[in-house]
Phi, psi and omega in degrees: 000140180252121183242142174248119178248116186238128179240297180067042176086016178219169179296139177293143182258022181105201181284123179279320178209152172245121184284158178266132177289122184279306183218145173235121185259107181250131180182332179271149179259349177226181188297149178279130184254341180201150178211143176203164177258152179236087184293159174288154175293146179300133179089356180253086185288336185285342185273141182278152170286134185242154171241134177251132176230139175245154185218163175291352176279010176066038175230158168234132182243137174257129183242148171280121186293331183279321185257340185078005181278149178286124180274313183196155178234136174252124183228032181259012184283143178268354180210171178292132174278118184263343182209149179229138178220135179256130171256089190296325182298326179265355181058044176226165174225154184241143175241134182244118174224235172288344174222176180244123184242147179243129185231153172262183185294335178275003181070028170278132176284115184274318178190167179205160176274173170284175179301126184264312185195148176292330179283336175086176178278122183269336180204156186207131176224159176268139174229171185298172177066035180059034182248158172227154175248127179244130175269119182230101184061235179276351189257151165252127180246126177268124176244145174245133176271131179249111181280159179299146177228184177294328181278329182223123182271358184260148170282154175212155175231124190240132174286127183257316185199154173241131180255125191239035184280333184282147180263350179213175186301138180275125182256335185221143184211129182207143173271121189260341174194191185286350184233003182215151165225163187227147178231151177225144187245177181295334182254024171081028177267133174243126179231129175259128186246149171284128187285342183267311183251000172065027176268162181281123175270324180202151181216128177231109179265348178233028186291339179289351174223093186283012178298140181300325183221149175232133176277172185298322181295320178296319180298317180297318181297318180293320182291339181286343182233077183297331180295336180288347182238007177290136179268107186270329187201154177234151160218173189200165167225197184293335186252328192228156166252129178257127186240136171268110187238108183059237178268001189247173177235137182225142180245118183249119181278127184288331181281311181277344180058049177206161176286126180254348179197152177201155168228102186292331180236062179293329178223169180277342177226183185302139175278125186260331186206141178222158177207149179274134175251167175297166175062041175059032179254156183223142177238143183221151175227159192217166173297338181282001177090002184263151173232124187231148178247134184236158175231131178276118185234144170293148181297325178293321179294322180295320180292326182279333184232076181295143179268132178297154186282338179223127177193170177260128189273174188296339184276359179138277181213158181171192180211157175258125177284117186299319182295317182288333184270357178294141175300150179291174187305153182306323182296322180284328178301322180290340185262349182237150183260347181228171176228143169269110183259127178288123181246002174161158175249148169255109188258119181187332182267150181249003180214182184307128176267111189283319182192180178204166173233137180249128176239120187302322183270343188240346178113207187236134178246121181250145183235128188229162175289352175277009177070019176253140167248118184246132174259119181257134178256148174287108186300320181295317180293317181295322178297319177295320179293321177295320179295319179297317179296324179296314179296321178296321179295316179296322179293320179296325182275355182076020182261008182255121182235148176280135178285137181268000000 
């Protein structure tokens, strides 16, 4: 069910609209583990836009994006495919499980690696020089794709290098710009890598606690709860990497190579997904069912412009959790130059919010274990659009007059 919850600075009056389900794609027998789009090549109007989905049932299905119909199913995998990546320039896609496979648009297997690990590839990204980075346990493995030439008509995938800087399993991997990618591990390690020569640009093994010093008791306490420091997800802008670490949110500045802001208890349970919004804002969702919007503020700006403890936020309606919006400990304040200030909650889900998609012109879509997909509208923007439409209607009817 698709619900629109609209507030715009006032109490919600219930469901404003119920959306119509456009397409339902049925074909997998177990949970979906990865999804990606496979766009048509530029200039090829005849080819359909495709969607690829992988599942724990050890299959990958190709869907027609326009009709929702199943185009083809691949069921020759020996393990669950955990990640999918499209290399659009080469018009191929890769599947990562216990091995790494390369496929064309017709679903022909072009080449594959040998068995890599029983745990499998947890994440996969494209980097320059026809290379990809695969996260396999504690290791990053660089592979190069070799396309057919006059001398060799076969595709090949070659292991180039293994990067062994992490001390525990890598959970998150993302390319943040044209010259860097970042990885995060189960024990809270963040490493920024050079995308061209694969060297370490920056490394933070204690970035989840920016305190200058930790006593022995604090270290023991932190180590007792590894889930509280696992890096689940990244987002970024030109200046910073934003990390979802356990229940908290952390902002790592790429230039200064230090944490500039954090909220150690941004949610009551693990943060699963985050995204950067315009105007220095950040949105996060959690296993606790909450979706929250934050604003990155300079400390001087925060002191000059205090945020009220209760208000209705720009996305419609919500509340500010006093505990979550409290500044972090004095010791951390001295170590960070900015603060993540909670500016509102989106209240609507009753179970874990797994992820969301943000569309600047259409709003925010959240997906939860409560089987609801909710579309949230920007209340301030929608109010402005309604006012504009009203004035246009009055002008068309000749009922709009200039005040003297």
